[in-house]
MDTraj code that builds the backbone (N, CA, C; nanometers):
import mdtraj as md
import numpy as np

residues = "MET LYS VAL THR ILE TYR HIS ASN PRO ARG CYS SER LYS SER ARG GLN ALA LEU ASP ILE ILE ILE SER ARG GLY ILE GLU PRO GLU ILE VAL GLU TYR LEU LYS THR PRO LEU SER ALA THR GLU ILE ARG ARG LEU LEU LYS GLN LEU HIS VAL GLY PRO ARG GLU ILE LEU ARG ALA LYS GLU ALA GLY GLU PHE GLY LEU ALA ASP PRO ALA LEU SER ASP GLU ALA LEU ILE ALA GLY LEU SER ARG HIS PRO GLN VAL LEU GLU ARG PRO ILE VAL VAL ALA GLY ASN LYS ALA VAL LEU GLY ARG PRO PRO GLU ALA VAL LEU SER ILE LEU".split()
xyz = np.array([
    [-6.1206, -3.7534, 1.7777],
    [-6.0199, -3.7617, 1.9048],
    [-5.8712, -3.7896, 1.8271],
    [-5.7951, -3.7545, 1.9110],
    [-5.6233, -3.8046, 1.8718],
    [-5.5988, -3.8557, 2.0063],
    [-5.5489, -3.9552, 1.9643],
    [-5.4939, -4.0435, 2.0480],
    [-5.3198, -4.0872, 2.0069],
    [-5.2001, -4.0416, 2.1646],
    [-5.0923, -4.0739, 2.1107],
    [-5.0243, -4.1989, 2.2176],
    [-4.9711, -4.2468, 2.1575],
    [-4.8812, -4.3770, 2.2585],
    [-4.7445, -4.3158, 2.2413],
    [-4.6858, -4.3680, 2.3386],
    [-4.5310, -4.2340, 2.3808],
    [-4.4966, -4.4601, 2.4444],
    [-4.4482, -4.5303, 2.3646],
    [-4.4188, -4.6632, 2.3245],
    [-4.3353, -4.7265, 2.3332],
    [-4.3349, -4.8328, 2.3850],
    [-4.1511, -4.9516, 2.3904],
    [-4.2018, -5.0142, 2.3212],
    [-4.1979, -5.1154, 2.2310],
    [-4.2100, -5.2358, 2.1637],
    [-4.1542, -5.3609, 2.1973],
    [-4.0362, -5.3371, 2.2687],
    [-4.0191, -5.4003, 2.3524],
    [-4.0771, -5.4519, 2.4823],
    [-4.1240, -5.3764, 2.5390],
    [-4.2351, -5.3616, 2.7008],
    [-4.3685, -5.4774, 2.6626],
    [-4.3838, -5.5694, 2.7120],
    [-4.5151, -5.6188, 2.7331],
    [-4.6065, -5.5005, 2.7306],
    [-4.6169, -5.4263, 2.8500],
    [-4.7012, -5.3471, 2.8956],
    [-4.7361, -5.2575, 2.7671],
    [-4.6925, -5.2086, 2.7225],
    [-4.6948, -5.1021, 2.6044],
    [-4.7673, -5.1493, 2.4955],
    [-4.7176, -5.3133, 2.4678],
    [-4.7868, -5.3517, 2.3572],
    [-4.9323, -5.4102, 2.3981],
    [-4.9628, -5.4337, 2.5009],
    [-5.0840, -5.4459, 2.5336],
    [-5.1567, -5.3294, 2.5606],
    [-5.1253, -5.2252, 2.6420],
    [-5.1756, -5.1373, 2.5867],
    [-5.2523, -5.0345, 2.4811],
    [-5.0828, -5.0573, 2.3734],
    [-5.1394, -5.0490, 2.2106],
    [-5.2664, -5.1373, 2.1837],
    [-5.2886, -5.2405, 2.2053],
    [-5.3431, -5.3760, 2.1328],
    [-5.4530, -5.3633, 2.1896],
    [-5.4889, -5.2990, 2.2773],
    [-5.6390, -5.2036, 2.3730],
    [-5.6723, -5.1024, 2.2952],
    [-5.5883, -5.0190, 2.2782],
    [-5.6480, -4.8784, 2.1836],
    [-5.6512, -4.9068, 2.0510],
    [-5.5725, -5.0446, 1.9613],
    [-5.6019, -5.0718, 1.8018],
    [-5.7686, -5.1304, 1.8505],
    [-5.7667, -5.1986, 1.9216],
    [-5.9572, -5.2886, 1.9489],
    [-6.0337, -5.1850, 1.9791],
    [-6.0711, -5.0411, 2.0184],
    [-6.1052, -4.9629, 2.0200],
    [-6.1476, -4.9241, 1.9210],
    [-6.0480, -4.9064, 1.7961],
    [-6.0913, -4.9072, 1.6238],
    [-6.0145, -4.7716, 1.6032],
    [-5.9046, -4.7457, 1.7060],
    [-5.8389, -4.6074, 1.7264],
    [-5.7136, -4.6255, 1.6707],
    [-5.6683, -4.6077, 1.5848],
    [-5.5347, -4.5716, 1.5272],
    [-5.4381, -4.4546, 1.5839],
    [-5.4241, -4.4516, 1.6440],
    [-5.3242, -4.3963, 1.7541],
    [-5.1553, -4.3722, 1.6581],
    [-5.1361, -4.2439, 1.7057],
    [-5.0278, -4.2041, 1.6880],
    [-4.8963, -4.2581, 1.7758],
    [-4.7896, -4.3244, 1.7290],
    [-4.6958, -4.4160, 1.8195],
    [-4.5501, -4.3362, 1.8183],
    [-4.5135, -4.2725, 1.8924],
    [-4.4486, -4.2171, 1.9115],
    [-4.3402, -4.3128, 1.9888],
    [-4.1964, -4.3844, 1.9318],
    [-4.1457, -4.4701, 2.0168],
    [-4.0271, -4.3551, 2.0573],
    [-4.0390, -4.3441, 2.1819],
    [-3.9442, -4.2540, 2.2560],
    [-3.8230, -4.2952, 2.2895],
    [-3.7815, -4.4342, 2.3014],
    [-3.6238, -4.4176, 2.2471],
    [-3.5452, -4.3998, 2.1522],
    [-3.6582, -4.4166, 2.0153],
    [-3.5820, -4.3666, 1.9020],
    [-3.5530, -4.1868, 1.8760],
    [-3.6759, -4.1207, 1.9191],
    [-3.7082, -4.0041, 1.9635],
    [-3.7152, -3.9293, 2.0706],
    [-3.6265, -3.9494, 2.1454],
    [-3.6283, -3.8797, 2.2669],
    [-3.7393, -3.7476, 2.3292],
    [-3.8173, -3.7577, 2.4309],
    [-3.8612, -3.5970, 2.4470],
    [-3.7899, -3.5120, 2.4715],
    [-3.8394, -3.3955, 2.4528],
    [-3.7697, -3.2621, 2.4899],
    [-3.8022, -3.2510, 2.6588],
    [-3.7405, -3.1842, 2.6943],
    [-3.8047, -3.1409, 2.8397],
    [-3.9506, -3.0729, 2.8150],
    [-3.9573, -2.9731, 2.7634],
    [-4.0776, -2.8909, 2.7195],
    [-4.2189, -3.0232, 2.6982],
    [-4.2260, -3.1324, 2.6430],
    [-4.2696, -3.2583, 2.5695],
    [-4.3176, -3.3016, 2.7430],
    [-4.2409, -3.2960, 2.8253],
    [-4.1821, -3.3647, 2.9319],
    [-4.2755, -3.3046, 3.0071],
    [-4.2260, -3.1957, 3.0084],
    [-4.3670, -3.0797, 3.1170],
    [-4.4830, -3.0650, 3.1066],
    [-4.5347, -3.1060, 2.9608],
    [-4.6111, -3.1137, 2.9075],
    [-4.7406, -3.2004, 2.9540],
    [-4.6315, -3.3574, 2.9572],
    [-4.7071, -3.4865, 2.9520],
    [-4.7587, -3.4465, 3.1504],
    [-4.6498, -3.4250, 3.2064],
    [-4.6355, -3.3984, 3.3494],
    [-4.7830, -3.3195, 3.3204],
    [-4.8370, -3.2205, 3.2753],
    [-4.9090, -3.1452, 3.3376],
    [-5.0632, -3.2457, 3.3066],
    [-5.0444, -3.2753, 3.1637],
    [-5.1540, -3.3819, 3.1323],
    [-5.1700, -3.4943, 3.2318],
    [-5.0747, -3.5746, 3.2617],
    [-5.0764, -3.6438, 3.3972],
    [-5.1376, -3.6069, 3.5356],
    [-5.1170, -3.5132, 3.5370],
    [-5.1198, -3.3926, 3.7083],
    [-5.0200, -3.5088, 3.8275],
    [-4.8947, -3.4968, 3.7543],
    [-4.7978, -3.5952, 3.8035],
    [-4.6777, -3.4651, 3.8656],
    [-4.5896, -3.5572, 3.9032],
    [-4.3982, -3.4627, 3.9202],
    [-4.3418, -3.5421, 3.8698],
    [-4.2142, -3.5419, 3.8091],
    [-4.1093, -3.6210, 3.7225],
    [-4.1001, -3.7189, 3.8078],
    [-4.1287, -3.7384, 3.9176],
    [-4.0738, -3.8543, 3.9806],
    [-4.1278, -4.0036, 3.9551],
    [-4.2976, -3.9369, 3.9620],
    [-4.3696, -4.0490, 3.9148],
    [-4.3666, -4.0927, 3.7976],
    [-4.3009, -4.0973, 3.7079],
    [-4.2886, -4.1748, 3.5759],
    [-4.1131, -4.2035, 3.5695],
    [-4.1045, -4.2372, 3.6570],
    [-3.9317, -4.2274, 3.6296],
    [-3.9519, -4.3877, 3.6643],
    [-3.8738, -4.4649, 3.6148],
    [-3.8584, -4.6308, 3.6664],
    [-3.8065, -4.6592, 3.7323],
    [-3.7574, -4.7471, 3.8504],
    [-3.7053, -4.7377, 3.9685],
    [-3.5699, -4.7948, 3.9197],
    [-3.5294, -4.8737, 3.8726],
    [-3.3925, -4.9548, 3.8273],
    [-3.3211, -4.8729, 3.7749],
    [-3.3945, -4.8100, 3.6574],
    [-3.3141, -4.7468, 3.5189],
    [-3.2801, -4.5713, 3.5925],
    [-3.3771, -4.5670, 3.7031],
    [-3.3416, -4.3927, 3.7613],
    [-3.1869, -4.4292, 3.8598],
    [-3.1759, -4.5151, 3.9294],
    [-3.0670, -4.5604, 3.9600],
    [-2.9580, -4.5774, 3.8812],
    [-2.9307, -4.6063, 3.7984],
    [-2.8970, -4.6625, 3.6919],
    [-2.8028, -4.5234, 3.5914],
    [-2.9193, -4.4629, 3.5883],
    [-2.8515, -4.2848, 3.5703],
    [-2.8238, -4.2073, 3.6489],
    [-2.8514, -4.2346, 3.7236],
    [-2.8230, -4.1364, 3.8614],
    [-2.9016, -4.0082, 3.9392],
    [-3.0507, -4.0733, 3.8711],
    [-3.1772, -3.9857, 3.9232],
    [-3.2492, -4.0482, 3.9927],
    [-3.2024, -4.0974, 4.0720],
    [-3.2487, -4.1429, 4.2287],
    [-3.2433, -4.0944, 4.3373],
    [-3.1914, -3.9737, 4.2974],
    [-3.1093, -3.9199, 4.3587],
    [-3.2374, -3.8197, 4.4812],
    [-3.2957, -3.7939, 4.6181],
    [-3.4007, -3.7270, 4.6475],
    [-3.3847, -3.6342, 4.6377],
    [-3.2602, -3.5711, 4.6361],
    [-3.2535, -3.4449, 4.6245],
    [-3.2096, -3.3676, 4.5117],
    [-3.2824, -3.4427, 4.3872],
    [-3.2437, -3.4049, 4.2703],
    [-3.4186, -3.2916, 4.2359],
    [-3.3883, -3.1513, 4.1255],
    [-3.4966, -3.0860, 4.1661],
    [-3.6127, -3.1516, 4.0639],
    [-3.7167, -3.1228, 4.0341],
    [-3.7991, -3.1509, 3.9132],
    [-3.7307, -3.1375, 3.7365],
    [-3.6459, -3.0009, 3.7724],
    [-3.6534, -2.9857, 3.6368],
    [-3.4682, -3.0467, 3.5924],
    [-3.4014, -3.0940, 3.7363],
    [-3.2818, -3.2197, 3.6841],
    [-3.3539, -3.3079, 3.6669],
    [-3.4529, -3.4125, 3.7417],
    [-3.5521, -3.5277, 3.6894],
    [-3.5954, -3.4694, 3.5362],
    [-3.6499, -3.3948, 3.4961],
    [-3.6885, -3.3550, 3.3630],
    [-3.5544, -3.3579, 3.2734],
    [-3.4975, -3.3035, 3.2606],
    [-3.3594, -3.3035, 3.2079],
    [-3.3010, -3.4525, 3.1993],
    [-3.2918, -3.4920, 3.3105],
    [-3.3043, -3.6448, 3.3357],
    [-3.3251, -3.7118, 3.2081],
    [-3.4568, -3.7232, 3.2114],
    [-3.5772, -3.8277, 3.1525],
    [-3.5555, -3.7667, 3.0094],
    [-3.5231, -3.6685, 2.9440],
    [-3.4819, -3.6078, 2.8033],
    [-3.3512, -3.6727, 2.7749],
    [-3.2423, -3.6778, 2.8474],
    [-3.1338, -3.7281, 2.8044],
    [-3.1414, -3.8823, 2.8221],
    [-3.1688, -3.9143, 2.8888],
    [-3.1981, -4.0603, 2.9150],
    [-3.3425, -4.1737, 2.9001],
    [-3.4197, -4.1577, 2.7747],
    [-3.5289, -4.2012, 2.7860],
    [-3.5894, -4.3170, 2.8508],
    [-3.4695, -4.4008, 2.8526],
    [-3.5255, -4.5364, 2.9063],
    [-3.5508, -4.5305, 3.0462],
    [-3.5309, -4.4209, 3.1031],
    [-3.5753, -4.4138, 3.2270],
    [-3.7541, -4.3259, 3.2552],
    [-3.7658, -4.3212, 3.1204],
    [-3.9216, -4.3159, 3.1575],
    [-4.0619, -4.4372, 3.1579],
    [-4.1523, -4.3986, 3.2662],
    [-4.2261, -4.5297, 3.2795],
    [-4.3288, -4.5194, 3.1478],
    [-4.3423, -4.6547, 3.0910],
    [-4.4374, -4.6475, 2.9966],
    [-4.5549, -4.7601, 2.9982],
    [-4.6398, -4.7534, 2.9272],
    [-4.6449, -4.6442, 2.7940],
    [-4.7403, -4.4983, 2.8846],
    [-4.7082, -4.4397, 2.7798],
    [-4.8245, -4.3034, 2.8709],
    [-4.9236, -4.2883, 2.7623],
    [-5.0420, -4.2566, 2.7268],
    [-5.1188, -4.2439, 2.6200],
    [-5.2221, -4.1250, 2.6694],
    [-5.2248, -4.0393, 2.5595],
    [-5.2466, -3.9428, 2.5429],
    [-5.3725, -3.9262, 2.4735],
    [-5.5229, -3.8558, 2.4988],
    [-5.6286, -3.8619, 2.4839],
    [-5.6728, -3.6822, 2.4401],
    [-5.6508, -3.6605, 2.3415],
    [-5.7569, -3.5143, 2.3270],
    [-5.5932, -3.4209, 2.4722],
    [-5.6950, -3.3598, 2.5533],
    [-5.5578, -3.2998, 2.6701],
    [-5.5754, -3.3759, 2.8109],
    [-5.6430, -3.5122, 2.7730],
    [-5.6134, -3.5983, 2.8999],
    [-5.4907, -3.7068, 2.9081],
    [-5.4477, -3.7654, 2.9890],
    [-5.2760, -3.8277, 2.9401],
    [-5.3509, -3.9539, 3.0853],
    [-5.2523, -4.0536, 3.0748],
    [-5.2581, -4.1503, 3.1646],
    [-5.1506, -4.2566, 3.1067],
    [-5.0756, -4.3098, 3.2566],
    [-4.9513, -4.4134, 3.2382],
    [-5.0709, -4.5025, 3.2008],
    [-5.0163, -4.5791, 3.1744],
    [-5.0485, -4.7751, 3.0822],
    [-5.0010, -4.8637, 3.1768],
    [-5.0458, -4.8273, 3.3372],
    [-4.9651, -4.9222, 3.4334],
    [-5.1277, -4.9493, 3.5191],
    [-5.1512, -5.0380, 3.5119],
    [-5.1614, -5.1467, 3.4058],
    [-5.2483, -5.1143, 3.2895],
    [-5.1825, -5.1823, 3.2171],
    [-5.2849, -5.1259, 3.0271],
    [-5.3784, -5.0835, 3.0215],
    [-5.4845, -5.1404, 3.1029],
    [-5.6182, -5.1278, 3.0880],
    [-5.6528, -4.9891, 3.1539],
    [-5.5612, -4.9439, 3.2126],
    [-5.5695, -4.7390, 3.2716],
    [-5.5706, -4.6680, 3.1146],
    [-5.5725, -4.7294, 3.0418],
    [-5.5845, -4.6424, 2.9353],
    [-5.7193, -4.6447, 2.8528],
    [-5.8007, -4.7525, 2.9318],
    [-5.9746, -4.6963, 2.9052],
    [-6.0109, -4.5588, 2.9473],
    [-5.9448, -4.5060, 3.0713],
    [-6.0176, -4.4360, 3.0943],
    [-6.0344, -4.2706, 3.0254],
    [-5.9109, -4.2640, 2.9614],
    [-5.9216, -4.1962, 2.8645],
    [-5.9795, -4.1843, 2.7706],
    [-6.0179, -4.2937, 2.6834],
    [-6.0589, -4.3376, 2.5269],
    [-6.1856, -4.3217, 2.5328],
])
top = md.Topology()
chain = top.add_chain()
for i, resn in enumerate(residues, 1):
    res = top.add_residue(resn, chain, resSeq=i)
    for name in ("N", "CA", "C"):
        top.add_atom(name, md.element.get_by_symbol(name[0]), res)
traj = md.Trajectory(xyz[None], top)
C-alpha cells in the first residue's frame, strides 16, 4: 500500500506522524507542501478522501493572516487560497490507499495504516 504524507519538517506533529509511519516499516512518499504547493485539484482530492470541507483543514491563525477566515468565503475561494498560501494548510495529512487522515494527534495516522 502506498502511503503519502503531506509534511512540514518544521512542525513537531508532522515529524511525529512521520516517525510513526516509519516505525511501522513503511517508506512513505514525503510531499513537502511548502516547497511544492498543492494544486486546487489535489486539495479537492484530499478533501474528498478526508470527508471534510476546506474549513476543516485551515490553520486558524494563518487563515486570518491571509484573509481566509471570512465565513462568507465559498469552498472554492478557500481551496484557491489554500493552493496560493500552503502555510494555511493544517498538517500533517497522511494518505494510505484511498483513505486520508489529518495527523492531529499524530497517532491518528494509525487508523489508516
